[in-house]
C-alpha positions as CSV (number, residue, x, y, z in Angstrom):
1,M,22.4,-19.3,12.7
2,K,23.6,-15.7,14.0
3,L,25.8,-15.4,10.7
4,E,22.6,-16.4,8.5
5,R,20.3,-14.0,10.4
6,I,22.8,-11.1,9.8
7,L,23.3,-11.6,6.2
8,A,19.3,-12.0,5.8
9,I,19.0,-8.8,7.8
10,L,21.5,-7.1,5.3
11,V,19.5,-8.1,2.2
12,L,16.2,-7.2,3.8
13,L,17.6,-3.4,4.6
14,L,19.0,-3.4,0.8
15,H,15.4,-4.6,-0.2
16,R,13.0,-2.6,1.9
17,G,15.1,0.6,3.0
18,K,14.0,1.3,6.3
19,V,12.9,-1.5,8.6
20,T,11.8,-1.4,12.1
21,A,13.2,-3.5,15.1
22,Q,9.8,-4.8,15.7
23,E,9.6,-6.2,12.2
24,M,13.0,-7.9,12.3
25,C,11.9,-9.5,15.6
26,D,8.8,-10.7,14.3
27,Q,10.5,-12.0,10.9
28,F,13.6,-13.6,12.7
29,E,12.0,-14.7,15.9
30,V,14.5,-13.0,18.1
31,S,14.4,-10.2,20.6
32,R,14.9,-6.4,20.3
33,R,18.2,-6.8,22.3
34,T,19.3,-9.6,19.8
35,I,18.3,-7.2,16.7
36,Y,20.4,-4.1,18.3
37,R,23.3,-6.5,18.7
38,D,23.1,-7.8,15.1
39,M,22.9,-3.9,14.1
40,E,26.0,-3.3,16.1
41,V,28.1,-6.0,14.3
42,L,26.9,-4.9,11.0
43,S,28.2,-1.4,12.0
44,A,31.4,-2.7,13.2
45,A,31.8,-4.7,10.0
46,G,31.7,-1.5,7.9
47,F,28.0,-1.3,6.7
48,P,26.8,2.2,7.4
49,I,23.9,1.5,9.5
50,V,21.6,4.6,10.0
51,S,19.0,4.4,13.1
52,Y,15.9,6.5,13.0
53,A,14.1,7.3,16.3
54,G,10.4,8.1,17.0
55,K,7.1,6.3,15.9
56,D,8.2,5.8,12.3
57,G,12.0,5.0,13.1
58,G,13.9,2.2,12.4
59,F,17.2,1.0,10.6
60,A,18.4,1.7,7.2
61,L,21.5,1.7,5.2
62,L,23.0,5.0,4.5
63,D,21.2,6.2,0.9
64,T,24.8,6.4,-0.6
65,Y,25.6,3.0,0.0
66,K,24.9,0.2,-2.3
67,L,26.1,-3.4,-2.1
68,D,26.9,-4.8,-5.4
69,R,23.5,-5.7,-6.6
70,F,24.5,-5.1,-10.0
71,T,26.2,-8.6,-9.8
72,F,22.7,-10.0,-11.2
73,S,20.0,-8.3,-12.8
74,T,16.2,-8.8,-11.8
75,E,16.0,-11.2,-14.7
76,E,19.1,-13.2,-13.9
77,R,18.1,-13.4,-10.3
78,Q,14.8,-14.6,-11.6
79,Q,16.2,-17.1,-13.7
80,L,18.3,-18.4,-10.9
81,T,15.3,-18.8,-8.7
82,V,13.5,-20.7,-11.3
83,S,16.5,-23.1,-12.1
84,L,16.9,-23.7,-8.4
85,Q,13.2,-24.6,-8.3
86,A,13.6,-26.9,-11.2
87,V,16.3,-28.6,-9.4
88,Q,14.6,-28.9,-6.2
89,E,11.7,-30.4,-7.9
90,L,13.9,-32.8,-9.5
91,L,16.4,-33.9,-6.6
92,G,14.3,-32.7,-3.8
93,E,17.3,-31.1,-2.4
94,K,16.6,-29.2,1.2
95,E,20.1,-27.4,0.4
96,T,18.7,-26.1,-2.8
97,A,15.4,-24.9,-0.9
98,L,17.2,-22.9,1.7
99,V,19.4,-21.1,-1.2
100,K,16.4,-20.6,-3.3
101,A,14.7,-19.0,-0.1
102,K,17.5,-16.6,0.5
103,L,17.7,-15.6,-3.5
104,E,14.0,-14.8,-3.3
105,L,14.9,-12.2,-0.6
106,L,16.5,-10.3,-3.5
107,E,13.5,-10.2,-5.7
108,R,10.3,-8.2,-5.7
109,P,7.4,-10.6,-4.4
110,E,5.5,-12.1,-7.4
111,P,1.7,-11.6,-8.0
112,E,-0.1,-13.7,-6.0
113,G,-1.0,-17.0,-7.9
114,K,1.7,-16.5,-10.6
115,L,3.1,-19.8,-11.8
116,P,6.8,-20.4,-12.5
117,I,8.1,-20.1,-16.1
118,F,8.6,-23.8,-16.2
119,S,8.6,-27.0,-13.8
120,L,10.4,-30.3,-13.5
121,S,8.2,-32.0,-10.9
122,E,7.5,-34.7,-13.4
123,A,10.7,-35.0,-15.6
124,T,11.2,-38.8,-15.3
125,L,8.9,-41.6,-16.8
126,H,8.1,-43.4,-13.3
127,R,4.9,-43.2,-11.4
128,S,4.9,-41.1,-8.3
129,A,5.8,-44.1,-6.0
130,I,8.9,-45.1,-8.2
131,E,9.8,-41.4,-8.2
132,Q,9.8,-41.0,-4.6
133,E,12.0,-44.2,-4.0
134,T,14.5,-43.2,-6.6
135,R,14.8,-39.6,-5.1
136,H,15.8,-41.7,-1.6
137,K,18.5,-43.6,-3.9
138,L,19.9,-40.2,-5.3
139,D,20.2,-38.7,-1.7
140,R,22.1,-41.9,-0.7
141,I,24.4,-41.8,-3.8
142,R,25.0,-38.1,-3.6
143,G,25.9,-38.5,-0.1
144,I,28.4,-41.4,-1.0
145,L,29.8,-39.2,-3.9
146,Q,30.4,-36.5,-1.8
147,Q,32.5,-38.7,0.8
148,A,34.3,-40.2,-2.1
149,A,33.2,-43.7,-0.8
150,G,32.5,-47.0,-2.5
151,L,28.9,-48.7,-3.0
152,E,27.7,-52.1,-2.9
153,F,24.2,-53.0,-4.1
154,D,22.2,-55.7,-5.8
155,Y,21.6,-55.3,-9.4
156,I,18.9,-56.4,-11.9
157,A,20.1,-56.3,-15.5
158,A,17.4,-55.9,-18.4
159,S,17.8,-59.6,-19.0
160,G,16.6,-60.6,-15.6
161,D,19.9,-61.7,-14.2
162,R,20.6,-60.5,-10.5
163,T,24.2,-59.6,-9.4
164,K,26.1,-58.3,-6.6
165,R,28.0,-55.2,-7.6
166,K,31.0,-53.0,-5.6
167,V,31.4,-49.9,-7.5
168,Q,33.3,-46.3,-7.0
169,P,30.5,-44.1,-8.3
170,L,31.7,-41.4,-10.6
171,Q,28.3,-39.5,-11.8
172,L,24.7,-39.2,-11.5
173,Q,23.0,-38.9,-14.9
174,L,19.6,-38.2,-16.0
175,K,19.1,-40.0,-19.6
176,N,15.9,-40.7,-21.5
177,G,13.6,-40.1,-18.4
178,S,15.6,-42.1,-16.1
179,W,18.5,-41.8,-13.8
180,Y,21.6,-43.5,-13.8
181,L,24.9,-43.9,-11.9
182,E,28.0,-44.1,-13.8
183,A,30.5,-46.0,-11.9
184,W,33.6,-48.2,-12.1
185,C,32.7,-51.6,-11.6
186,S,34.8,-54.4,-9.6
187,T,32.8,-57.2,-11.4
188,R,33.4,-55.9,-15.0
189,R,36.3,-54.2,-14.2
190,D,35.6,-51.1,-16.3
191,T,32.9,-48.0,-16.4
192,R,29.4,-49.0,-16.3
193,S,26.0,-47.3,-16.0
194,F,23.4,-48.6,-13.7
195,K,19.9,-47.8,-13.9
196,L,18.7,-46.5,-10.2
197,T,15.4,-48.2,-10.6
198,R,17.2,-51.6,-11.0
199,M,19.5,-51.0,-8.0
200,A,18.6,-52.4,-4.5
201,R,20.1,-52.5,-0.9
202,L,22.5,-49.7,-1.3
203,D,25.5,-50.1,1.3
204,I,28.4,-47.9,1.6
205,I,31.9,-48.9,1.4
206,D,34.1,-46.5,3.3
207,R,37.5,-45.3,2.0
208,E,39.5,-47.8,4.0
209,Q,37.4,-50.9,2.6
210,L,37.8,-49.1,-1.1
211,K,41.3,-48.7,-0.6
212,S,41.6,-52.7,0.1
213,L,39.7,-54.0,-2.9
214,S,41.6,-55.9,-5.4
215,W,40.4,-53.9,-8.4
216,M,42.3,-50.9,-7.2
217,E,45.4,-52.5,-7.1
218,G,47.9,-51.8,-9.7
219,Q,45.6,-49.9,-12.0
220,Q,45.5,-46.4,-13.4
221,P,43.6,-43.6,-11.2
222,I,39.8,-43.7,-12.2
223,A,39.8,-40.3,-13.8
224,E,42.5,-41.6,-16.2
225,R,40.6,-44.8,-16.6
226,K,37.4,-43.0,-17.3
227,S,39.0,-40.9,-19.9
228,Q,40.6,-43.7,-21.7
229,S,37.3,-45.6,-21.9
230,S,35.6,-42.2,-23.2
231,K,38.3,-42.1,-26.0
232,Q,38.1,-45.5,-27.0
233,Q,34.4,-45.3,-27.3
234,S,34.7,-42.4,-29.6
235,Q,37.2,-44.2,-31.8
236,K,34.9,-46.7,-33.1
237,P,35.1,-47.8,-36.7
238,D,32.9,-45.9,-39.1
239,D,31.1,-49.2,-39.9
240,L,29.9,-49.4,-36.1
241,L,28.9,-45.6,-35.8
242,G,25.6,-46.0,-37.1
243,E,23.1,-48.0,-39.3
244,Q,20.4,-46.4,-41.3
245,V,16.7,-47.5,-40.1
246,R,13.6,-47.2,-42.1
247,L,10.4,-47.7,-40.3
248,V,6.7,-46.9,-41.2
249,F,4.0,-46.0,-38.9
250,A,0.0,-45.3,-39.1
251,R,-0.7,-41.7,-39.3
252,S,-2.6,-42.1,-35.9
253,Q,0.7,-42.4,-34.3
254,L,2.2,-39.1,-35.5
255,G,1.5,-37.6,-31.9
256,K,4.0,-40.2,-30.4
257,L,6.4,-40.1,-33.2
258,V,7.3,-36.2,-32.4
259,D,8.3,-37.4,-29.1
260,F,11.1,-39.5,-30.2
261,F,12.1,-38.2,-33.9
262,L,13.4,-35.0,-35.5
263,E,10.9,-33.4,-38.1
264,Q,13.5,-34.0,-40.8
265,E,13.3,-37.8,-39.9
266,L,9.5,-37.9,-40.4
267,Q,8.0,-38.2,-44.1
268,E,4.4,-38.4,-44.7
269,Q,3.5,-40.9,-47.6
270,E,0.8,-40.5,-50.2
271,N,-1.4,-43.2,-48.4
272,G,-1.1,-41.2,-44.9
273,E,1.4,-43.3,-43.4
274,I,4.5,-41.8,-42.0
275,E,8.0,-43.2,-42.9
276,V,10.8,-42.6,-40.2
277,T,14.5,-42.6,-41.5
278,L,17.4,-42.4,-39.0
279,E,20.8,-43.4,-38.0
280,H,21.1,-45.5,-34.9
281,D,24.1,-47.0,-33.4
282,H,22.3,-49.9,-32.0
283,P,19.4,-50.8,-34.2
284,G,18.5,-53.7,-32.1
285,S,17.5,-51.9,-29.2
286,L,14.7,-50.3,-31.1
287,I,12.7,-53.6,-30.9
288,P,11.1,-53.1,-27.1
289,F,10.3,-49.4,-28.5
290,L,8.7,-50.7,-31.7
291,L,6.6,-53.3,-29.8
292,M,5.2,-50.2,-27.9
293,F,3.4,-49.6,-31.3
294,G,1.6,-52.7,-31.4
295,S,0.1,-53.3,-35.0
296,H,0.7,-49.7,-36.2
297,V,4.3,-50.2,-37.3
298,R,6.4,-52.1,-39.7
299,V,10.0,-52.3,-40.3
300,K,11.5,-51.7,-43.8
301,A,15.2,-51.9,-43.1
302,P,17.5,-53.2,-42.7
303,K,16.4,-56.8,-43.4
304,W,17.8,-58.1,-40.4
305,L,15.9,-56.0,-38.0
306,Q,12.8,-56.7,-39.7
307,E,13.3,-60.3,-39.5
308,R,14.2,-59.8,-35.6
309,Y,11.2,-58.0,-35.1
310,H,9.0,-60.4,-36.9
311,A,10.7,-63.3,-34.9
312,E,10.0,-61.2,-31.5
313,V,6.3,-60.8,-32.5
314,A,5.9,-64.5,-33.4
315,A,7.6,-65.4,-30.0
316,M,5.2,-63.4,-28.2
317,Y,2.1,-64.7,-30.2
318,T,3.2,-68.2,-29.7
319,A,3.6,-67.7,-26.0
320,V,0.0,-66.4,-25.6
321,I,-1.6,-69.3,-27.6
322,A,0.4,-71.7,-25.3
323,K,-0.9,-70.1,-22.3
324,K,-4.7,-70.3,-23.7
325,T,-4.0,-73.9,-24.3
326,Q,-2.9,-74.8,-20.7
Protein backbone atom coordinates (compact mmCIF):
# COMPACT_ATOMS: atom_id res chain seq x y z
CA MET A 1 0.00 0.00 0.00
CA LYS A 2 2.82 2.42 0.83
CA LEU A 3 4.50 1.90 -2.54
CA GLU A 4 1.21 2.36 -4.38
CA ARG A 5 0.48 5.55 -2.41
CA ILE A 6 3.91 7.01 -3.15
CA LEU A 7 3.50 6.22 -6.85
CA ALA A 8 0.06 7.84 -6.81
CA ILE A 9 1.52 10.93 -5.08
CA LEU A 10 4.20 11.19 -7.78
CA VAL A 11 1.57 10.98 -10.52
CA LEU A 12 -0.54 13.57 -8.69
CA LEU A 13 2.38 16.01 -8.50
CA LEU A 14 3.11 15.51 -12.20
CA HIS A 15 -0.52 16.12 -13.08
CA ARG A 16 -1.45 18.91 -10.69
CA GLY A 17 1.84 20.71 -10.11
CA LYS A 18 1.64 22.05 -6.53
CA VAL A 19 -0.46 20.06 -4.04
CA THR A 20 -1.00 20.86 -0.36
CA ALA A 21 -0.30 18.32 2.37
CA GLN A 22 -3.93 18.50 3.46
CA GLU A 23 -5.18 17.66 -0.03
CA MET A 24 -2.99 14.57 -0.07
CA CYS A 25 -4.13 13.63 3.44
CA ASP A 26 -7.75 13.82 2.33
CA GLN A 27 -7.18 11.92 -0.92
CA PHE A 28 -5.10 9.09 0.51
CA GLU A 29 -6.73 9.02 3.97
CA VAL A 30 -3.47 9.26 5.91
CA SER A 31 -1.99 11.70 8.43
CA ARG A 32 0.19 14.74 7.64
CA ARG A 33 3.08 12.95 9.28
CA THR A 34 2.70 10.08 6.81
CA ILE A 35 2.63 12.51 3.86
CA TYR A 36 5.81 14.22 5.11
CA ARG A 37 7.53 10.80 5.36
CA ASP A 38 6.39 9.97 1.82
CA MET A 39 7.92 13.24 0.60
CA GLU A 40 11.19 12.29 2.28
CA VAL A 41 11.10 8.90 0.54
CA LEU A 42 10.58 10.56 -2.85
CA SER A 43 13.44 12.99 -2.20
CA ALA A 44 15.74 10.18 -1.11
CA ALA A 45 14.85 8.31 -4.32
CA GLY A 46 16.12 11.24 -6.38
CA PHE A 47 12.90 13.07 -7.20
CA PRO A 48 13.38 16.87 -6.86
CA ILE A 49 10.60 17.63 -4.37
CA VAL A 50 10.13 21.33 -3.60
CA SER A 51 8.20 22.47 -0.52
CA TYR A 52 6.42 25.84 -0.30
CA ALA A 53 5.65 27.39 3.10
CA GLY A 54 2.75 29.63 4.00
CA LYS A 55 -1.01 29.64 3.48
CA ASP A 56 -0.78 28.72 -0.21
CA GLY A 57 2.16 26.34 0.30
CA GLY A 58 2.46 22.71 -0.53
CA PHE A 59 4.68 20.30 -2.42
CA ALA A 60 5.67 20.21 -6.08
CA LEU A 61 8.28 18.80 -8.39
CA LEU A 62 11.03 21.09 -9.65
CA ASP A 63 9.78 22.87 -12.77
CA THR A 64 12.68 21.59 -14.84
CA TYR A 65 11.99 17.97 -13.88
CA LYS A 66 9.88 15.85 -16.21
CA LEU A 67 9.14 12.18 -15.72
CA ASP A 68 8.92 10.55 -19.12
CA ARG A 69 5.31 11.43 -19.81
CA PHE A 70 6.03 11.18 -23.52
CA THR A 71 5.84 7.40 -23.32
CA PHE A 72 2.14 7.81 -24.05
CA SER A 73 0.44 10.77 -25.71
CA THR A 74 -2.87 12.03 -24.32
CA GLU A 75 -4.73 10.17 -27.06
CA GLU A 76 -2.79 6.97 -26.35
CA ARG A 77 -3.53 7.19 -22.63
CA GLN A 78 -7.22 7.66 -23.42
CA GLN A 79 -7.15 4.64 -25.75
CA LEU A 80 -5.51 2.53 -23.02
CA THR A 81 -8.16 3.61 -20.54
CA VAL A 82 -10.97 2.78 -22.96
CA SER A 83 -9.42 -0.61 -23.76
CA LEU A 84 -9.06 -1.44 -20.08
CA GLN A 85 -12.68 -0.39 -19.54
CA ALA A 86 -13.76 -2.75 -22.33
CA VAL A 87 -11.81 -5.68 -20.85
CA GLN A 88 -13.23 -4.91 -17.41
CA GLU A 89 -16.79 -5.00 -18.79
CA LEU A 90 -16.08 -8.19 -20.68
CA LEU A 91 -14.34 -10.14 -17.90
CA GLY A 92 -15.24 -8.20 -14.76
CA GLU A 93 -11.59 -8.17 -13.67
CA LYS A 94 -10.86 -6.33 -10.42
CA GLU A 95 -7.18 -6.09 -11.37
CA THR A 96 -8.11 -4.26 -14.56
CA ALA A 97 -10.26 -1.80 -12.63
CA LEU A 98 -7.29 -0.94 -10.38
CA VAL A 99 -4.93 -0.37 -13.32
CA LYS A 100 -7.58 1.71 -15.06
CA ALA A 101 -8.03 3.88 -11.97
CA LYS A 102 -4.28 4.53 -11.80
CA LEU A 103 -4.03 5.26 -15.50
CA GLU A 104 -6.85 7.77 -15.27
CA LEU A 105 -4.71 9.83 -12.89
CA LEU A 106 -2.57 10.64 -15.92
CA GLU A 107 -5.51 12.08 -17.81
CA ARG A 108 -7.43 15.28 -17.55
CA PRO A 109 -10.89 14.77 -16.09
CA GLU A 110 -13.52 14.12 -18.75
CA PRO A 111 -16.56 16.43 -18.85
CA GLU A 112 -19.32 15.17 -16.60
CA GLY A 113 -21.78 12.94 -18.42
CA LYS A 114 -19.45 12.13 -21.33
CA LEU A 115 -19.81 8.52 -22.44
CA PRO A 116 -16.87 6.22 -23.28
CA ILE A 117 -16.00 5.74 -26.95
CA PHE A 118 -17.31 2.17 -26.91
CA SER A 119 -18.59 -0.45 -24.49
CA LEU A 120 -18.47 -4.25 -24.35
CA SER A 121 -20.90 -4.67 -21.47
CA GLU A 122 -23.14 -6.97 -23.59
CA ALA A 123 -20.61 -8.53 -25.96
CA THR A 124 -21.97 -12.08 -25.74
CA LEU A 125 -25.30 -13.51 -26.85
CA HIS A 126 -26.39 -14.63 -23.37
CA ARG A 127 -29.02 -13.37 -20.96
CA SER A 128 -27.65 -11.32 -18.08
CA ALA A 129 -28.05 -14.21 -15.61
CA ILE A 130 -26.12 -16.56 -17.91
CA GLU A 131 -23.54 -13.83 -18.52
CA GLN A 132 -22.96 -13.47 -14.78
CA GLU A 133 -22.54 -17.22 -14.34
CA THR A 134 -20.14 -17.32 -17.29
CA ARG A 135 -18.01 -14.59 -15.69
CA HIS A 136 -17.69 -16.72 -12.55
CA LYS A 137 -16.47 -19.61 -14.72
CA LEU A 138 -14.04 -17.27 -16.50
CA ASP A 139 -12.56 -16.17 -13.16
CA ARG A 140 -12.27 -19.79 -12.05
CA ILE A 141 -10.58 -20.94 -15.26
CA ARG A 142 -8.24 -17.92 -15.39
CA GLY A 143 -7.01 -18.85 -11.93
CA ILE A 144 -6.41 -22.44 -13.04
CA LEU A 145 -4.53 -21.23 -16.13
CA GLN A 146 -2.31 -19.04 -13.97
CA GLN A 147 -1.53 -22.01 -11.72
CA ALA A 148 -0.82 -24.26 -14.73
CA ALA A 149 -3.17 -26.77 -13.11
CA GLY A 150 -5.72 -29.16 -14.56
CA LEU A 151 -9.52 -28.99 -14.62
CA GLU A 152 -12.26 -31.56 -14.16
CA PHE A 153 -15.87 -30.81 -15.10
CA ASP A 154 -19.16 -32.18 -16.41
CA TYR A 155 -19.84 -31.34 -20.04
CA ILE A 156 -23.06 -31.35 -22.06
CA ALA A 157 -22.43 -31.74 -25.79
CA ALA A 158 -24.63 -30.18 -28.47
CA SER A 159 -26.23 -33.62 -28.88
CA GLY A 160 -27.25 -33.60 -25.20
CA ASP A 161 -24.75 -36.28 -24.14
CA ARG A 162 -23.23 -35.75 -20.68
CA THR A 163 -19.60 -36.66 -20.03
CA LYS A 164 -17.01 -36.16 -17.31
CA ARG A 165 -13.89 -34.46 -18.67
CA LYS A 166 -10.37 -34.04 -17.30
CA VAL A 167 -8.37 -31.47 -19.22
CA GLN A 168 -5.32 -29.26 -19.14
CA PRO A 169 -6.56 -25.73 -20.03
CA LEU A 170 -4.63 -23.93 -22.75
CA GLN A 171 -6.55 -20.76 -23.65
CA LEU A 172 -9.84 -18.92 -23.26
CA GLN A 173 -11.44 -17.77 -26.52
CA LEU A 174 -14.40 -15.52 -27.35
CA LYS A 175 -15.94 -16.84 -30.57
CA ASN A 176 -19.28 -16.00 -32.22
CA GLY A 177 -20.60 -14.32 -29.09
CA SER A 178 -19.73 -17.17 -26.70
CA TRP A 179 -16.76 -18.07 -24.48
CA TYR A 180 -14.83 -21.29 -25.12
CA LEU A 181 -12.01 -23.09 -23.33
CA GLU A 182 -9.38 -24.68 -25.54
CA ALA A 183 -7.83 -27.57 -23.63
CA TRP A 184 -6.04 -30.90 -23.98
CA CYS A 185 -8.71 -33.51 -23.19
CA SER A 186 -7.80 -36.86 -21.61
CA THR A 187 -11.00 -38.46 -22.94
CA ARG A 188 -10.40 -37.54 -26.59
CA ARG A 189 -6.62 -37.47 -26.19
CA ASP A 190 -6.47 -34.35 -28.30
CA THR A 191 -7.06 -30.60 -28.17
CA ARG A 192 -10.74 -29.69 -27.90
CA SER A 193 -12.87 -26.55 -27.47
CA PHE A 194 -15.46 -26.52 -24.69
CA LYS A 195 -18.29 -23.99 -24.53
CA LEU A 196 -18.36 -22.47 -21.04
CA THR A 197 -22.16 -22.43 -20.84
CA ARG A 198 -22.12 -26.23 -21.25
CA MET A 199 -19.56 -26.78 -18.48
CA ALA A 200 -20.66 -27.51 -14.90
CA ARG A 201 -19.12 -28.42 -11.53
CA LEU A 202 -15.61 -27.15 -12.24
CA ASP A 203 -12.96 -28.73 -9.97
CA ILE A 204 -9.23 -28.05 -10.00
CA ILE A 205 -6.69 -30.81 -10.57
CA ASP A 206 -3.47 -29.80 -8.85
CA ARG A 207 -0.06 -30.16 -10.49
CA GLU A 208 0.79 -33.43 -8.76
CA GLN A 209 -2.47 -35.05 -9.88
CA LEU A 210 -1.92 -33.61 -13.34
CA LYS A 211 1.47 -35.34 -13.63
CA SER A 212 -0.03 -38.65 -12.57
CA LEU A 213 -2.75 -38.69 -15.22
CA SER A 214 -2.13 -41.41 -17.81
CA TRP A 215 -2.57 -39.12 -20.81
CA MET A 216 0.56 -37.22 -19.80
CA GLU A 217 2.78 -40.31 -19.86
CA GLY A 218 5.04 -40.89 -22.85
CA GLN A 219 3.55 -38.08 -24.93
CA GLN A 220 4.85 -34.86 -26.39
CA PRO A 221 4.60 -31.58 -24.46
CA ILE A 222 1.22 -29.93 -24.85
CA ALA A 223 2.60 -26.93 -26.73
CA GLU A 224 4.08 -29.27 -29.35
CA ARG A 225 0.88 -31.29 -29.65
CA LYS A 226 -1.14 -28.12 -30.02
CA SER A 227 1.21 -26.87 -32.74
CA GLN A 228 1.00 -30.15 -34.64
CA SER A 229 -2.79 -30.18 -34.33
CA SER A 230 -2.96 -26.68 -35.82
CA LYS A 231 -0.71 -27.73 -38.70
CA GLN A 232 -2.83 -30.79 -39.40
CA GLN A 233 -5.99 -28.70 -39.47
CA SER A 234 -4.40 -26.22 -41.88
CA GLN A 235 -3.33 -29.06 -44.21
CA LYS A 236 -6.82 -30.30 -45.11
CA PRO A 237 -7.29 -31.47 -48.71
CA ASP A 238 -8.68 -28.81 -51.05
CA ASP A 239 -12.00 -30.62 -51.37
CA LEU A 240 -12.56 -30.21 -47.62
CA LEU A 241 -11.66 -26.52 -47.39
CA GLY A 242 -15.12 -25.28 -48.38
CA GLU A 243 -18.25 -25.83 -50.42
CA GLN A 244 -20.35 -23.21 -52.15
CA VAL A 245 -23.70 -22.64 -50.45
CA ARG A 246 -26.57 -20.68 -52.05
CA LEU A 247 -29.48 -19.50 -49.92
CA VAL A 248 -32.49 -17.32 -50.69
CA PHE A 249 -34.11 -15.09 -48.05
CA ALA A 250 -37.16 -12.86 -47.98
CA ARG A 251 -36.28 -9.16 -48.21
CA SER A 252 -37.74 -8.64 -44.72
CA GLN A 253 -34.74 -10.55 -43.34
CA LEU A 254 -32.09 -8.17 -44.74
CA GLY A 255 -31.53 -6.51 -41.35
CA LYS A 256 -30.55 -9.90 -39.90
CA LEU A 257 -28.51 -10.98 -42.93
CA VAL A 258 -26.03 -8.10 -42.72
CA ASP A 259 -25.16 -9.36 -39.21
CA PHE A 260 -23.94 -12.66 -40.66
CA PHE A 261 -22.85 -12.12 -44.26
CA LEU A 262 -20.51 -9.81 -46.18
CA GLU A 263 -21.93 -7.24 -48.58
CA GLN A 264 -20.41 -9.07 -51.57
CA GLU A 265 -22.17 -12.27 -50.50
CA LEU A 266 -25.61 -10.63 -50.72
CA GLN A 267 -27.36 -10.18 -54.07
CA GLU A 268 -30.79 -8.61 -54.39
CA GLN A 269 -32.99 -10.33 -56.97
CA GLU A 270 -35.56 -8.72 -59.29
CA ASN A 271 -38.41 -10.07 -57.17
CA GLY A 272 -36.93 -8.42 -54.06
CA GLU A 273 -35.54 -11.61 -52.51
CA ILE A 274 -31.97 -11.72 -51.24
CA GLU A 275 -29.68 -14.48 -52.52
CA VAL A 276 -26.66 -15.33 -50.42
CA THR A 277 -23.65 -17.11 -51.93
CA LEU A 278 -20.73 -18.13 -49.73
CA GLU A 279 -18.03 -20.74 -49.20
CA HIS A 280 -18.55 -22.73 -46.01
CA ASP A 281 -16.24 -25.35 -44.45
CA HIS A 282 -19.09 -27.23 -42.74
CA PRO A 283 -22.38 -26.49 -44.53
CA GLY A 284 -24.25 -29.04 -42.41
CA SER A 285 -23.75 -26.83 -39.36
CA LEU A 286 -25.87 -24.15 -41.06
CA ILE A 287 -29.14 -26.02 -40.47
CA PRO A 288 -29.82 -24.69 -36.92
CA PHE A 289 -28.99 -21.22 -38.25
CA LEU A 290 -31.43 -21.58 -41.16
CA LEU A 291 -34.24 -22.74 -38.87
CA MET A 292 -33.98 -19.39 -37.11
CA PHE A 293 -35.46 -17.76 -40.21
CA GLY A 294 -38.57 -19.96 -40.27
CA SER A 295 -40.45 -19.77 -43.58
CA HIS A 296 -38.35 -16.83 -44.82
CA VAL A 297 -35.48 -18.93 -46.23
CA ARG A 298 -34.91 -21.74 -48.74
CA VAL A 299 -31.79 -23.63 -49.78
CA LYS A 300 -30.80 -23.58 -53.48
CA ALA A 301 -27.51 -25.44 -53.25
CA PRO A 302 -25.91 -27.82 -52.55
CA LYS A 303 -28.60 -30.42 -53.15
CA TRP A 304 -27.68 -32.56 -50.14
CA LEU A 305 -28.00 -29.54 -47.81
CA GLN A 306 -31.40 -28.74 -49.32
CA GLU A 307 -32.58 -32.29 -48.70
CA ARG A 308 -31.22 -32.38 -45.15
CA TYR A 309 -32.86 -29.03 -44.35
CA HIS A 310 -36.21 -30.25 -45.74
CA ALA A 311 -35.90 -33.45 -43.71
CA GLU A 312 -35.27 -31.46 -40.53
CA VAL A 313 -38.30 -29.23 -41.16
CA ALA A 314 -40.44 -32.30 -41.91
CA ALA A 315 -39.26 -33.98 -38.68
CA MET A 316 -40.20 -30.88 -36.68
CA TYR A 317 -43.65 -30.82 -38.30
CA THR A 318 -44.18 -34.53 -37.61
CA ALA A 319 -43.19 -34.05 -33.96
CA VAL A 320 -45.64 -31.16 -33.52
CA ILE A 321 -48.50 -33.13 -35.13
CA ALA A 322 -47.72 -36.17 -32.97
CA LYS A 323 -47.96 -34.07 -29.79
CA LYS A 324 -51.28 -32.58 -30.87
CA THR A 325 -52.80 -36.03 -31.38
CA GLN A 326 -51.69 -37.35 -27.97
